[in-house]
N, CA, C and O atoms as a GROMACS GRO file, in nm:
protein
  456
    1MET      N    1   1.832   2.416  -0.748
    1MET     CA    2   1.790   2.552  -0.755
    1MET      C    3   1.670   2.569  -0.854
    1MET      O    4   1.571   2.637  -0.827
    2GLU      N    5   1.689   2.501  -0.968
    2GLU     CA    6   1.580   2.503  -1.071
    2GLU      C    7   1.453   2.440  -1.017
    2GLU      O    8   1.341   2.488  -1.038
    3LEU      N    9   1.476   2.330  -0.947
    3LEU     CA   10   1.359   2.254  -0.889
    3LEU      C   11   1.289   2.340  -0.787
    3LEU      O   12   1.166   2.345  -0.786
    4ASP      N   13   1.361   2.407  -0.703
    4ASP     CA   14   1.304   2.496  -0.605
    4ASP      C   15   1.224   2.605  -0.669
    4ASP      O   16   1.117   2.641  -0.620
    5ARG      N   17   1.274   2.660  -0.780
    5ARG     CA   18   1.204   2.761  -0.854
    5ARG      C   19   1.072   2.709  -0.909
    5ARG      O   20   0.969   2.777  -0.902
    6LEU      N   21   1.075   2.587  -0.965
    6LEU     CA   22   0.951   2.530  -1.021
    6LEU      C   23   0.847   2.505  -0.912
    6LEU      O   24   0.727   2.527  -0.931
    7VAL      N   25   0.897   2.457  -0.797
    7VAL     CA   26   0.801   2.431  -0.686
    7VAL      C   27   0.744   2.562  -0.640
    7VAL      O   28   0.627   2.566  -0.601
    8ALA      N   29   0.819   2.669  -0.640
    8ALA     CA   30   0.769   2.799  -0.596
    8ALA      C   31   0.666   2.848  -0.695
    8ALA      O   32   0.566   2.907  -0.653
    9ILE      N   33   0.684   2.828  -0.825
    9ILE     CA   34   0.589   2.871  -0.929
    9ILE      C   35   0.468   2.788  -0.920
    9ILE      O   36   0.359   2.845  -0.933
   10ARG      N   37   0.473   2.658  -0.898
   10ARG     CA   38   0.370   2.563  -0.875
   10ARG      C   39   0.296   2.521  -1.002
   10ARG      O   40   0.298   2.402  -1.034
   11ASN      N   41   0.231   2.609  -1.077
   11ASN     CA   42   0.153   2.573  -1.195
   11ASN      C   43   0.215   2.639  -1.320
   11ASN      O   44   0.252   2.756  -1.318
   12ILE      N   45   0.226   2.563  -1.427
   12ILE     CA   46   0.266   2.618  -1.557
   12ILE      C   47   0.173   2.564  -1.659
   12ILE      O   48   0.155   2.443  -1.669
   13THR      N   49   0.111   2.652  -1.739
   13THR     CA   50   0.025   2.614  -1.847
   13THR      C   51   0.104   2.593  -1.972
   13THR      O   52   0.194   2.670  -2.002
   14THR      N   53   0.070   2.485  -2.048
   14THR     CA   54   0.141   2.455  -2.168
   14THR      C   55   0.118   2.559  -2.277
   14THR      O   56   0.023   2.637  -2.267
   15LYS      N   57   0.202   2.564  -2.383
   15LYS     CA   58   0.186   2.669  -2.491
   15LYS      C   59   0.050   2.667  -2.552
   15LYS      O   60  -0.011   2.772  -2.570
   16ASN      N   61  -0.001   2.545  -2.587
   16ASN     CA   62  -0.129   2.535  -2.659
   16ASN      C   63  -0.246   2.539  -2.561
   16ASN      O   64  -0.360   2.522  -2.602
   17LYS      N   65  -0.219   2.562  -2.433
   17LYS     CA   66  -0.321   2.567  -2.330
   17LYS      C   67  -0.399   2.433  -2.326
   17LYS      O   68  -0.518   2.429  -2.296
   18GLU      N   69  -0.330   2.327  -2.357
   18GLU     CA   70  -0.389   2.191  -2.351
   18GLU      C   71  -0.378   2.126  -2.214
   18GLU      O   72  -0.449   2.030  -2.182
   19GLY      N   73  -0.292   2.177  -2.136
   19GLY     CA   74  -0.269   2.116  -2.006
   19GLY      C   75  -0.196   2.206  -1.908
   19GLY      O   76  -0.147   2.313  -1.943
   20VAL      N   77  -0.191   2.160  -1.786
   20VAL     CA   78  -0.122   2.239  -1.681
   20VAL      C   79  -0.025   2.142  -1.616
   20VAL      O   80  -0.062   2.030  -1.580
   21LEU      N   81   0.103   2.187  -1.600
   21LEU     CA   82   0.199   2.112  -1.523
   21LEU      C   83   0.198   2.162  -1.378
   21LEU      O   84   0.204   2.283  -1.352
   22LEU      N   85   0.190   2.072  -1.287
   22LEU     CA   86   0.186   2.103  -1.146
   22LEU      C   87   0.316   2.050  -1.087
   22LEU      O   88   0.351   1.934  -1.105
   23PHE      N   89   0.385   2.139  -1.016
   23PHE     CA   90   0.511   2.100  -0.951
   23PHE      C   91   0.496   2.106  -0.800
   23PHE      O   92   0.458   2.210  -0.745
   24GLU      N   93   0.525   1.994  -0.731
   24GLU     CA   94   0.518   1.984  -0.587
   24GLU      C   95   0.643   1.911  -0.539
   24GLU      O   96   0.702   1.829  -0.609
   25GLU      N   97   0.680   1.943  -0.419
   25GLU     CA   98   0.789   1.870  -0.357
   25GLU      C   99   0.740   1.733  -0.309
   25GLU      O  100   0.640   1.721  -0.239
   26PHE      N  101   0.816   1.629  -0.350
   26PHE     CA  102   0.774   1.493  -0.323
   26PHE      C  103   0.809   1.463  -0.174
   26PHE      O  104   0.922   1.486  -0.130
   27ASP      N  105   0.714   1.412  -0.102
   27ASP     CA  106   0.731   1.376   0.036
   27ASP      C  107   0.706   1.228   0.050
   27ASP      O  108   0.592   1.182   0.042
   28ASP      N  109   0.814   1.152   0.070
   28ASP     CA  110   0.799   1.006   0.077
   28ASP      C  111   0.795   0.954   0.224
   28ASP      O  112   0.800   0.834   0.250
   29ASP      N  113   0.787   1.048   0.313
   29ASP     CA  114   0.779   1.011   0.459
   29ASP      C  115   0.637   0.972   0.495
   29ASP      O  116   0.543   1.051   0.486
   30ILE      N  117   0.625   0.849   0.536
   30ILE     CA  118   0.494   0.797   0.578
   30ILE      C  119   0.471   0.826   0.729
   30ILE      O  120   0.551   0.787   0.814
   31LYS      N  121   0.365   0.892   0.757
   31LYS     CA  122   0.334   0.933   0.892
   31LYS      C  123   0.274   0.822   0.970
   31LYS      O  124   0.189   0.750   0.917
   32PRO      N  125   0.311   0.803   1.094
   32PRO     CA  126   0.248   0.697   1.175
   32PRO      C  127   0.098   0.732   1.209
   32PRO      O  128   0.063   0.849   1.219
   33ILE      N  129   0.017   0.635   1.226
   33ILE     CA  130  -0.123   0.664   1.266
   33ILE      C  131  -0.135   0.683   1.414
   33ILE      O  132  -0.234   0.741   1.459
   34LYS      N  133  -0.039   0.636   1.495
   34LYS     CA  134  -0.039   0.660   1.637
   34LYS      C  135   0.102   0.639   1.690
   34LYS      O  136   0.174   0.552   1.643
   35VAL      N  137   0.141   0.717   1.786
   35VAL     CA  138   0.266   0.699   1.856
   35VAL      C  139   0.240   0.635   1.991
   35VAL      O  140   0.160   0.686   2.070
   36LEU      N  141   0.307   0.527   2.016
   36LEU     CA  142   0.279   0.449   2.135
   36LEU      C  143   0.341   0.520   2.262
   36LEU      O  144   0.440   0.593   2.251
   37ASP      N  145   0.281   0.496   2.380
   37ASP     CA  146   0.333   0.545   2.504
   37ASP      C  147   0.448   0.455   2.548
   37ASP      O  148   0.438   0.333   2.531
   38GLN      N  149   0.554   0.508   2.604
   38GLN     CA  150   0.664   0.434   2.655
   38GLN      C  151   0.650   0.428   2.809
   38GLN      O  152   0.625   0.529   2.876
   39VAL      N  153   0.669   0.306   2.861
   39VAL     CA  154   0.648   0.282   3.003
   39VAL      C  155   0.757   0.196   3.060
   39VAL      O  156   0.792   0.093   3.001
   40TRP      N  157   0.813   0.235   3.173
   40TRP     CA  158   0.911   0.153   3.242
   40TRP      C  159   0.830   0.057   3.331
   40TRP      O  160   0.746   0.103   3.407
   41ILE      N  161   0.852  -0.070   3.323
   41ILE     CA  162   0.784  -0.162   3.406
   41ILE      C  163   0.887  -0.245   3.487
   41ILE      O  164   0.995  -0.277   3.437
   42SER      N  165   0.853  -0.278   3.611
   42SER     CA  166   0.935  -0.368   3.683
   42SER      C  167   0.870  -0.503   3.677
   42SER      O  168   0.748  -0.517   3.684
   43VAL      N  169   0.957  -0.604   3.662
   43VAL     CA  170   0.910  -0.745   3.650
   43VAL      C  171   0.965  -0.821   3.771
   43VAL      O  172   1.086  -0.820   3.796
   44THR      N  173   0.877  -0.887   3.845
   44THR     CA  174   0.921  -0.966   3.956
   44THR      C  175   0.896  -1.113   3.932
   44THR      O  176   0.820  -1.149   3.842
   45ASN      N  177   0.957  -1.198   4.013
   45ASN     CA  178   0.944  -1.344   4.002
   45ASN      C  179   1.006  -1.400   3.870
   45ASN      O  180   0.963  -1.502   3.817
   46VAL      N  181   1.104  -1.331   3.822
   46VAL     CA  182   1.165  -1.374   3.695
   46VAL      C  183   1.268  -1.484   3.728
   46VAL      O  184   1.357  -1.460   3.810
   47PRO      N  185   1.260  -1.602   3.670
   47PRO     CA  186   1.356  -1.709   3.692
   47PRO      C  187   1.499  -1.663   3.646
   47PRO      O  188   1.514  -1.582   3.555
   48TYR      N  189   1.598  -1.719   3.713
   48TYR     CA  190   1.738  -1.683   3.682
   48TYR      C  191   1.772  -1.724   3.535
   48TYR      O  192   1.860  -1.663   3.474
   49ALA      N  193   1.709  -1.820   3.481
   49ALA     CA  194   1.738  -1.868   3.344
   49ALA      C  195   1.703  -1.759   3.240
   49ALA      O  196   1.750  -1.762   3.126
   50LEU      N  197   1.614  -1.659   3.286
   50LEU     CA  198   1.572  -1.552   3.191
   50LEU      C  199   1.643  -1.421   3.221
   50LEU      O  200   1.614  -1.322   3.154
   51ARG      N  201   1.733  -1.414   3.317
   51ARG     CA  202   1.794  -1.284   3.360
   51ARG      C  203   1.913  -1.244   3.277
   51ARG      O  204   2.021  -1.217   3.330
   52SER      N  205   1.893  -1.241   3.144
   52SER     CA  206   1.994  -1.185   3.055
   52SER      C  207   1.919  -1.108   2.947
   52SER      O  208   1.796  -1.114   2.939
   53PHE      N  209   1.994  -1.035   2.862
   53PHE     CA  210   1.932  -0.936   2.773
   53PHE      C  211   1.828  -0.998   2.682
   53PHE      O  212   1.713  -0.954   2.687
   54LEU      N  213   1.858  -1.094   2.602
   54LEU     CA  214   1.763  -1.144   2.502
   54LEU      C  215   1.638  -1.207   2.563
   54LEU      O  216   1.528  -1.178   2.516
   55PRO      N  217   1.650  -1.291   2.665
   55PRO     CA  218   1.526  -1.350   2.734
   55PRO      C  219   1.439  -1.234   2.793
   55PRO      O  220   1.316  -1.238   2.784
   56LEU      N  221   1.501  -1.135   2.850
   56LEU     CA  222   1.424  -1.026   2.914
   56LEU      C  223   1.356  -0.941   2.802
   56LEU      O  224   1.247  -0.888   2.822
   57TRP      N  225   1.423  -0.928   2.686
   57TRP     CA  226   1.360  -0.857   2.574
   57TRP      C  227   1.230  -0.933   2.538
   57TRP      O  228   1.127  -0.871   2.513
   58ALA      N  229   1.236  -1.065   2.534
   58ALA     CA  230   1.119  -1.146   2.503
   58ALA      C  231   1.011  -1.129   2.610
   58ALA      O  232   0.892  -1.123   2.577
   59VAL      N  233   1.050  -1.120   2.735
   59VAL     CA  234   0.954  -1.098   2.847
   59VAL      C  235   0.884  -0.964   2.824
   59VAL      O  236   0.762  -0.956   2.840
   60GLY      N  237   0.955  -0.865   2.788
   60GLY     CA  238   0.890  -0.730   2.761
   60GLY      C  239   0.796  -0.736   2.645
   60GLY      O  240   0.701  -0.658   2.643
   61SER      N  241   0.815  -0.823   2.548
   61SER     CA  242   0.730  -0.840   2.435
   61SER      C  243   0.594  -0.897   2.475
   61SER      O  244   0.497  -0.888   2.400
   62VAL      N  245   0.587  -0.955   2.590
   62VAL     CA  246   0.454  -1.004   2.638
   62VAL      C  247   0.361  -0.886   2.664
   62VAL      O  248   0.240  -0.894   2.644
   63VAL      N  249   0.422  -0.776   2.710
   63VAL     CA  250   0.344  -0.651   2.747
   63VAL      C  251   0.327  -0.564   2.626
   63VAL      O  252   0.216  -0.515   2.604
   64GLY      N  253   0.431  -0.540   2.545
   64GLY     CA  254   0.426  -0.448   2.434
   64GLY      C  255   0.550  -0.464   2.347
   64GLY      O  256   0.608  -0.572   2.339
   65ALA      N  257   0.588  -0.358   2.285
   65ALA     CA  258   0.706  -0.355   2.202
   65ALA      C  259   0.828  -0.313   2.290
   65ALA      O  260   0.841  -0.196   2.326
   66THR      N  261   0.915  -0.409   2.323
   66THR     CA  262   1.028  -0.379   2.406
   66THR      C  263   1.117  -0.272   2.340
   66THR      O  264   1.150  -0.280   2.222
   67GLN      N  265   1.155  -0.173   2.420
   67GLN     CA  266   1.240  -0.064   2.374
   67GLN      C  267   1.380  -0.074   2.436
   67GLN      O  268   1.480  -0.050   2.368
   68LYS      N  269   1.389  -0.109   2.568
   68LYS     CA  270   1.514  -0.114   2.636
   68LYS      C  271   1.500  -0.217   2.750
   68LYS      O  272   1.393  -0.239   2.806
   69VAL      N  273   1.614  -0.277   2.780
   69VAL     CA  274   1.624  -0.364   2.902
   69VAL      C  275   1.733  -0.300   2.990
   69VAL      O  276   1.846  -0.280   2.944
   70ASP      N  277   1.699  -0.267   3.115
   70ASP     CA  278   1.793  -0.204   3.200
   70ASP      C  279   1.883  -0.305   3.272
   70ASP      O  280   1.859  -0.342   3.387
   71ILE      N  281   1.987  -0.348   3.199
   71ILE     CA  282   2.078  -0.450   3.250
   71ILE      C  283   2.157  -0.394   3.361
   71ILE      O  284   2.182  -0.470   3.455
   72ASN      N  285   2.203  -0.265   3.364
   72ASN     CA  286   2.275  -0.206   3.471
   72ASN      C  287   2.196  -0.207   3.603
   72ASN      O  288   2.251  -0.236   3.710
   73HIS      N  289   2.069  -0.175   3.593
   73HIS     CA  290   1.982  -0.182   3.713
   73HIS      C  291   1.972  -0.324   3.764
   73HIS      O  292   1.969  -0.344   3.886
   74LEU      N  293   1.966  -0.423   3.675
   74LEU     CA  294   1.952  -0.562   3.712
   74LEU      C  295   2.083  -0.605   3.788
   74LEU      O  296   2.077  -0.674   3.890
   75ARG      N  297   2.196  -0.563   3.736
   75ARG     CA  298   2.324  -0.602   3.799
   75ARG      C  299   2.342  -0.538   3.932
   75ARG      O  300   2.398  -0.599   4.024
   76LEU      N  301   2.296  -0.412   3.947
   76LEU     CA  302   2.315  -0.338   4.075
   76LEU      C  303   2.217  -0.384   4.178
   76LEU      O  304   2.254  -0.399   4.294
   77THR      N  305   2.094  -0.408   4.141
   77THR     CA  306   1.988  -0.427   4.244
   77THR      C  307   1.926  -0.571   4.236
   77THR      O  308   1.864  -0.617   4.332
   78GLY      N  309   1.942  -0.636   4.126
   78GLY     CA  310   1.875  -0.765   4.107
   78GLY      C  311   1.732  -0.752   4.061
   78GLY      O  312   1.662  -0.852   4.045
   79GLU      N  313   1.686  -0.627   4.040
   79GLU     CA  314   1.549  -0.607   3.994
   79GLU      C  315   1.546  -0.591   3.840
   79GLU      O  316   1.636  -0.530   3.782
   80VAL      N  317   1.445  -0.644   3.778
   80VAL     CA  318   1.431  -0.638   3.630
   80VAL      C  319   1.347  -0.515   3.597
   80VAL      O  320   1.234  -0.500   3.644
   81ARG      N  321   1.404  -0.428   3.516
   81ARG     CA  322   1.324  -0.316   3.458
   81ARG      C  323   1.335  -0.319   3.310
   81ARG      O  324   1.443  -0.339   3.254
   82ILE      N  325   1.221  -0.300   3.243
   82ILE     CA  326   1.212  -0.303   3.098
   82ILE      C  327   1.125  -0.184   3.048
   82ILE      O  328   1.020  -0.153   3.104
   83LEU      N  329   1.175  -0.120   2.943
   83LEU     CA  330   1.101  -0.011   2.883
   83LEU      C  331   1.024  -0.068   2.766
   83LEU      O  332   1.083  -0.124   2.674
   84VAL      N  333   0.891  -0.053   2.770
   84VAL     CA  334   0.806  -0.104   2.661
   84VAL      C  335   0.720   0.003   2.604
   84VAL      O  336   0.683   0.097   2.675
   85ALA      N  337   0.685  -0.008   2.481
   85ALA     CA  338   0.588   0.083   2.411
   85ALA      C  339   0.456   0.013   2.405
   85ALA      O  340   0.448  -0.100   2.355
   86VAL      N  341   0.352   0.074   2.454
   86VAL     CA  342   0.218   0.019   2.457
   86VAL      C  343   0.114   0.113   2.402
   86VAL      O  344   0.130   0.235   2.401
   87LEU      N  345   0.003   0.050   2.356
   87LEU     CA  346  -0.109   0.132   2.309
   87LEU      C  347  -0.176   0.204   2.424
   87LEU      O  348  -0.202   0.324   2.414
   88ASP      N  349  -0.206   0.132   2.533
   88ASP     CA  350  -0.274   0.189   2.644
   88ASP      C  351  -0.206   0.142   2.774
   88ASP      O  352  -0.194   0.022   2.801
   89VAL      N  353  -0.161   0.241   2.854
   89VAL     CA  354  -0.095   0.204   2.980
   89VAL      C  355  -0.186   0.127   3.077
   89VAL      O  356  -0.141   0.045   3.158
   90ASN      N  357  -0.311   0.154   3.067
   90ASN     CA  358  -0.408   0.091   3.157
   90ASN      C  359  -0.436  -0.052   3.125
   90ASN      O  360  -0.496  -0.122   3.206
   91GLU      N  361  -0.396  -0.100   3.004
   91GLU     CA  362  -0.421  -0.229   2.961
   91GLU      C  363  -0.301  -0.325   2.990
   91GLU      O  364  -0.306  -0.442   2.952
   92ILE      N  365  -0.196  -0.276   3.055
   92ILE     CA  366  -0.081  -0.357   3.086
   92ILE      C  367  -0.126  -0.464   3.193
   92ILE      O  368  -0.181  -0.430   3.297
   93PRO      N  369  -0.099  -0.592   3.161
   93PRO     CA  370  -0.143  -0.697   3.256
   93PRO      C  371  -0.058  -0.692   3.383
   93PRO      O  372   0.056  -0.645   3.381
   94THR      N  373  -0.114  -0.740   3.492
   94THR     CA  374  -0.040  -0.745   3.622
   94THR      C  375   0.046  -0.869   3.630
   94THR      O  376   0.139  -0.874   3.710
   95GLN      N  377   0.016  -0.972   3.548
   95GLN     CA  378   0.092  -1.094   3.552
   95GLN      C  379   0.082  -1.168   3.416
   95GLN      O  380  -0.008  -1.144   3.335
   96ALA      N  381   0.179  -1.259   3.396
   96ALA     CA  382   0.174  -1.342   3.276
   96ALA      C  383   0.254  -1.468   3.305
   96ALA      O  384   0.341  -1.471   3.392
   97ASP      N  385   0.220  -1.574   3.228
   97ASP     CA  386   0.284  -1.701   3.243
   97ASP      C  387   0.388  -1.715   3.138
   97ASP      O  388   0.359  -1.699   3.019
   98ILE      N  389   0.511  -1.745   3.176
   98ILE     CA  390   0.621  -1.755   3.081
   98ILE      C  391   0.673  -1.899   3.090
   98ILE      O  392   0.688  -1.957   3.197
   99CYS      N  393   0.701  -1.954   2.969
   99CYS     CA  394   0.748  -2.093   2.959
   99CYS      C  395   0.897  -2.090   2.934
   99CYS      O  396   0.946  -2.025   2.842
  100VAL      N  397   0.970  -2.166   3.024
  100VAL     CA  398   1.118  -2.185   3.011
  100VAL      C  399   1.142  -2.333   3.004
  100VAL      O  400   1.119  -2.404   3.102
  101ASN      N  401   1.189  -2.381   2.892
  101ASN     CA  402   1.205  -2.519   2.864
  101ASN      C  403   1.071  -2.592   2.881
  101ASN      O  404   0.984  -2.575   2.796
  102ARG      N  405   1.050  -2.671   2.985
  102ARG     CA  406   0.924  -2.738   3.002
  102ARG      C  407   0.851  -2.688   3.124
  102ARG      O  408   0.749  -2.744   3.163
  103SER      N  409   0.902  -2.582   3.184
  103SER     CA  410   0.843  -2.527   3.307
  103SER      C  411   0.773  -2.395   3.279
  103SER      O  412   0.819  -2.318   3.195
  104ILE      N  413   0.665  -2.369   3.345
  104ILE     CA  414   0.591  -2.248   3.335
  104ILE      C  415   0.608  -2.167   3.462
  104ILE      O  416   0.592  -2.220   3.572
  105TYR      N  417   0.640  -2.038   3.448
  105TYR     CA  418   0.657  -1.945   3.559
  105TYR      C  419   0.557  -1.836   3.548
  105TYR      O  420   0.515  -1.798   3.439
  106ARG      N  421   0.517  -1.784   3.662
  106ARG     CA  422   0.428  -1.662   3.659
  106ARG      C  423   0.514  -1.545   3.696
  106ARG      O  424   0.572  -1.544   3.805
  107VAL      N  425   0.523  -1.448   3.611
  107VAL     CA  426   0.588  -1.320   3.641
  107VAL      C  427   0.488  -1.211   3.659
  107VAL      O  428   0.378  -1.216   3.605
  108TYR      N  429   0.529  -1.108   3.737
  108TYR     CA  430   0.438  -1.003   3.776
  108TYR      C  431   0.492  -0.868   3.721
  108TYR      O  432   0.612  -0.841   3.731
  109PHE      N  433   0.409  -0.787   3.668
  109PHE     CA  434   0.439  -0.655   3.607
  109PHE      C  435   0.387  -0.542   3.696
  109PHE      O  436   0.276  -0.549   3.749
  110LYS      N  437   0.470  -0.437   3.712
  110LYS     CA  438   0.423  -0.316   3.782
  110LYS      C  439   0.475  -0.196   3.705
  110LYS      O  440   0.593  -0.186   3.673
  111VAL      N  441   0.384  -0.107   3.676
  111VAL     CA  442   0.416   0.017   3.605
  111VAL      C  443   0.495   0.106   3.699
  111VAL      O  444   0.451   0.137   3.809
  112GLU      N  445   0.615   0.146   3.653
  112GLU     CA  446   0.694   0.236   3.735
  112GLU      C  447   0.688   0.384   3.691
  112GLU      O  448   0.674   0.474   3.774
  113GLU      N  449   0.700   0.408   3.558
  113GLU     CA  450   0.715   0.541   3.504
  113GLU      C  451   0.670   0.542   3.366
  113GLU      O  452   0.712   0.462   3.282
  114VAL      N  453   0.578   0.637   3.342
  114VAL     CA  454   0.524   0.655   3.202
  114VAL      C  455   0.602   0.765   3.136
  114VAL      O  456   0.577   0.798   3.021
   0.00000   0.00000   0.00000
């Protein structure tokens, strides 16, 4: 309560008029410089060795910052869907090469929903 009162007053001059005390509420929250767009992408040609949560999370990281992996959709339909956060939706690649053990596979990305 005292602190709220000092913040409301804001400035207090000292007795000798040598200085001014300034009271402000401290805000330690750092604001982001940009908020990324979230995009659902479908990924095709994914090898079965990668069709689990953590490997698919890594596949999403090829495009952007992975937010979610739709495992339920994968189990129901066999299609891979990943939610990624990206700087620019138009910069999402259409394909990428993924290495599994000693083999390289080409996977394809398609934007479903922004």
